N, C-alpha and C positions, 0 to 999 in steps of 0.2 A: 604419390599418387596427386598428377596437376591434378587442380580445381579452381582453373580457372574460369572452365565452361557454366560455372552456376552463377557466375558476375558477369560473365564476356558474350554469354549468349541465353538461347532464349526458343522455348519448343519450335521444332522444324528442321535448327541451325544441325549441318552433322556433326560439327564436336559438339552441339551436345546432347543430340543422339547417341555418340559413342562415350558422352561423360557419363547418362542416367544405364548405360548396361555397365558399365565400372562398378556401379555401384551396385546396381541389383545382386553385382556376383559379387564382391563383396559382403553384400546384407546375406545371400545366400548359404556362402562359408561363412557366417561366425552365427548364421541361426542357428544350429545343435536340431534340434528333435519341433523347433518351433515352427508353425507351421502362417499366422500370420505374423506381425512383424512391424508396428508404427510408421506409420506414408508419411516424407517429406514433403511431400505437393504445399506448397504453400497456402491451399484449401484445409487440406488436415495436419499439419504443424507439427507434426510428431503425436498429434491429438487419437486420433484415432485406428485402430489395427485392421490390418488386409492382408488380403492373400498374394505371396509375390504377384501373381500374373495380373492384381487389380490394382498393385501399385506402381507396375511397371504402363497402364492405361491411367492410369490419373498424370503421371509425371509425366506421360508422350502429351497427353492433353492442359497439364495445370503447368507452374515454372516449379525447379524446383527451389526452394524454402533456402533465401538466399543466405540468412541467419544461418544453417543450419552447414558449417561449415567443417565440425569437428564430429562428424556421428558416430555418437558415442551413445545414443540409441540401435546402432546397430553393430557393436563388437568393439571399437576404436576405445581406449583408456581417455581421462582424462588428459591425462600429459602429453596428447597428441601423438601416441603412439598404439600401436598394437603385436600380438605376439604371430608370429607368419608359423603358419604347418610346419617350418623345422624347429621353429622354440628363437631364433632371432627374432629381437626385437624390431620393427619396424619404423625409421624416425618420417615422421609427415604433419607437420603442427604449419599450422596456412592460419594466416590475419582474420580475428571480422571483419567484414567491411565496415565503412564508418555506418552510420542507426543512419544519418539523414539520409543517403546515399540508395537505403532499402525503401524497396512502395513496400506499404502495407509491415515496416517493420513496425511500430508502433498501436498496431490494433493491438485491443483485449490483454488479457495479464494472464501473463500464462504461470502457471505451476513450473510449469520444467525451466524454466529459467531463472527462476526465485531456488528451485534444489539446488541447479547447477556452481549458483553462485556461491551456493552454502557449503561447498565443499571443504573447503579450506579450515573450517570451523572442525569439521573432525579427523584431522590431519593424524591426531592420534589413537581417533577408536577408529579405523578403519571399515571397521564390521558391519559399526552404524551407522554408516554414510551410507554402507550397499543396501543396509536393508531398510533404511529409507528411499532411496530408487530404487529397487523392487516393488516397494511399495506405490510410489510413485507413476509405474508404468500401468498400475490395473485402471484398463479401461474407462469405468466409471467412473472415480476421482478424474480423471482428465475429459469426461466428456461433464461434469460437476463444472466444474472452474471455468475450462470455458466458455458455459454458455448460462454461468451466473445462477444457481438453477438456488429456489431458499428451500433448507432446512427440509419445509414439510411438505413439499414440491420432490425433495432427494428419497425422506424417509418413506414415503409417499409409492416412490417408484420403489425404491430398494423393498418395503415390502410385497408387491405384484411380483416380482422376479422371484426372489427369495423364496414362495412358494412355488415357484414353478421349477422351479430346478430339483436335482433330488437332495438329496438327508441331510450329505453331505459334503454339500456345499458351503464355500467360503465367501460368497457373498458377506458384505456385511451389513449388520441391520439396520443401522441407522445409522444417521449422521455424522452423528456426534460419534462414533465407532470409526466412525468413518478417518472423520479428523483427526482421529491420535495418533494418523503417521504423520502426520506436523509436529508432535508434542517434543518429540530432540532438535527441534530445528534450533531452542533456543532461545524462543525470541519471551520475556519475559513482560508479568504484570502483578500489577500490585494488587492485594484486594484492603481499602483499608476500610474500617469501620467509621461509620458516623451518623452524629446526635442525629432522633426522627423527624426533631424541629428545625435540624440544617443548622445547630451556632455552630458547633464545632466537629475536627479530627480527631479521630484517638490516633494519633502518630506522636511519634518525640516526646516531648515530656509526658503527654496527655495518653498514654500507649497504654499503662494500667489502670488507668483508669473501669471504675465500672457503671459509675454516672455522669451525663453533662454536669461540666463543673459553671453552664450558666442556666441554666432552666429546670438541672436535676434529675433530665428523663433517663429513665435506665437503658443504659449502652445496647442491650439485651432483651429478644422478647418472652414473653411466657417462659416460651422448653428453653431449658440453661443452653448458652454456647452459640443460639445462634442471633447475629449481630441483628438491630430496629431495622438496620441501614447499611447502606454495599457503598463505599467506591471504587469503582476499578480504572485503575491507575497503569496506563501503558508506558512505561518508561523512553522517553526521546532520545535518548544517547545512543544505546542500543541500535535502534535503529537510523540512526543517520549513521553511523560505523560497519551498519550491514550495505547502505546506500551506495558508500565510496568503494566498499570492499568490492564490486560490481565494475571492471574497465567500462562496459559502455554505460552505465550510468553518473561514473564519475565523469566521465566526457562529456552527459547531457550538464550537470550542473555548472557548469561553467560556457552555457550555452549564451544567456540575459551580455555577454563580452564578446566573446566569441564568436560564436552563430548568428548574431541580430544586424538585420539592416540597418543602419545610421542612417535614413535618409530622412529625418524629422517628422516620419508621420507615425500616430499614436496605435502598436499591432498588437503592447502590452505592456504592463507598470515600470518596468525596463522604459522606456519611452515617455515618462513620466516627469514633470516636472517634481514631483514628492524624489522620486530615485535621483535624481543631478538633485537634489536638498540634500539628502544625506550623505551621497559622494563629497557633498565640498563640506558637509557639519565634520564627518568622521572621516579623517582622508586615512590612518590604519586601517578600520574597516573594508572600506572599497581596496585596497591595495593588494589584499590577500582576493583574488577570486572566483573562489571555490568558499566563499563563505556566505553564507545562508542568508534569503531573508523567506518571512514565513507569516504569512494569514493564519489567523485564526477565523474558524466558521463554529459556529452551537447553533441551538434552539429542541426545542421540545417534539416530544414523538409518541402517540399513543403504536407502542412495540404491538400489536395484538390485530391492529388495525380496523379501529371501528374507533366507535365518537366519543363513545364513553370517557369520562374522565376518573375513570379508578383505576387509571395508571397508568405509569410516565417514567420514558428517559432522555434523558439528554445528551445527546454525543456535543466531542468539542473533536474540531476537527481542526487537525494542521494540515497547509497549502504552503506546497511550495516551489515560488514563483522567481527561483534559479532558470527552472525549465522552460521549455519553448511555450508556445500558447496549447501546437496539441497533444501537452504533458501534463504540465500542472495539474489541472483539473481531471486527469485519466486516477479512475480510480487506486491501478498501481499506486501512486504514489502521494495519495493523500490520506495525512497518516490521521489513524484513529486513536487517543492519545487518552480520552476522563471518557466514561458510562455511566453517568450517573439514575439511577434506578429510585424509584418509591412513588407511593402516591401520588404527590405531587410533582411541579416542577421549580429548581431552588428558586427561582428569583432573582430579588436583588442578594440573596446568599447566595450568589454562584460562587461567589471571591471566595467562600472558605474553601471549596470543595476545586477551585482554581489552584490552590498552593501549591503542590505538588511537582502542578508542570511550572509552576512557576519561579518555583527554585529552581530547577534543572533549565532552565530561561536564562537566566540569573549567571550560575553559572555558565552557559554558552557567551553569553553578549559579556560575563566581564571579566575571564579567566580563559575561556574556551577548554574548546579537547581534545587529546593529540589522538589523532586520524587515521587511516594509514587510506593512501590513495590508489587504488589498484590500477591504476590508465597512467599518472607518470610516475606511479612506484616509489613511490616514498611518503613516510609519515609525513605530518603537517598540524598544527594548531590552529582548530576548527572551531569557527565563532559561529553566530546567530544572531541574528534582531527579530523584535515582534513589528510587521510591517507595518498592516492595518487590518482589522477587525473585517467580515463578514454576516452577516446578521437581517434580523427583520427591525421591524423600529423599538418595537418591544423590551427584544430579546437584547436592542440599544441601550436601551436605559437599564437592562441590571448589568449589563458588561462595562457600564459607564459610569455606572451611578446618576447620569443625567436624568431627571424629572421629564417620563412624555409624555405626562397629562396635565392637563388644564390649562390658563390664556398663551402662554413660552413653551407648546409644545417642542416646539424646531431647535437645536442645537447651534442652529446656522444662521436663523432671523431672529432666536428670542425676540427681544424688547420690541422690535418692529412687527412684532403681531400684535393685536390687538383680537380679545375675545370679547364674547358675551355668551352669558348663560338663557340659552331655552325652555321655559318652566315646563312646559311639557312635552319634549322628549328628552329631555331630563338629560342635555349636552352642552359642550360650548359648540359654538358656532366664532372660527377663525378668519380670518383677513387677512392683507396685508396691509400694511400703511407703506402708500407710497409717500 
């Protein structure tokens, strides 16, 4: 079936009108007893389920989603084939268009894209993947993912609707239950016990200790087996492998070399003197255009949204600067690597918690890891480097070990700063010596 009309025509064109009629006929043939199907217009993006007449109305008014060239939500399987009524396989494989040529293709964080990208993981157990796929089509999961609802808001919405529905309804009772559908996706995490005074992590040779070797504080709370403090670590290597396993994402990760305008203007860190300096200093790293340049960002926050300091959470996030400016700061491509919970922020002891992340970054810098590139259909040795850090001034002091208080608080000016202690305000007044 010809699908060139998806990218070569627009609503109102005869080719487009004939194309959407073919699509609707295809969807109806594979709908079975379903009265509502995902709407593939560029506003609904297969997130919202509508009646056939509503889908036809949407497609007549709104453009067809140009990224949706393999109709997996309407009866076509993931190999680009479908079984006809006679039982014979009809092959109809179409390449997806370049993401840079698709309007609105980079907007939002699409749960469906993530699930489709993970299909190879379930090759040995297709039944598990079919279960995940079926759950992903649940309308309330799609709405929550597309609109970024908080867990608290999602819980309250589900509670209201569950009470309105019959007693035998299958609606999830809360956000936690709804998110369990993603457990088979296989993105691992590690819970590492930590000293309550931020002295050490209980891993490697310290894994079996019951008390801190530095301050002798107990590893556990009064209740046996409950750790006093826990670090959540989300390993970065599986995330990078998952990123390159998607052909579109793998292509985007070479944008800094193949897609960037090289006209001398500063639009992205790839245009910066630091980028060129690293290229000159590490030519072997520069040779492989898929090698990653990362930024590390961290800050403390109160997870309960109040000004109370009784509890804090400190996330550590990696940003990938291989991507274009429109994508590198998107939520979809920002990787949460560490989550530090406790009554207080780790402060200068944050280096203790960064240890597992640093170990992985060392491996990626010194040796690299074998990764499959779905865009070029080959395996290569991926390396990565920490290009820069993003944080406020107090966090800068914690990460770098530089003292950001006192007379020489600025790491750039240092001794050129002159300071005077103000007795009444108990602060230091600073000015730059010219």
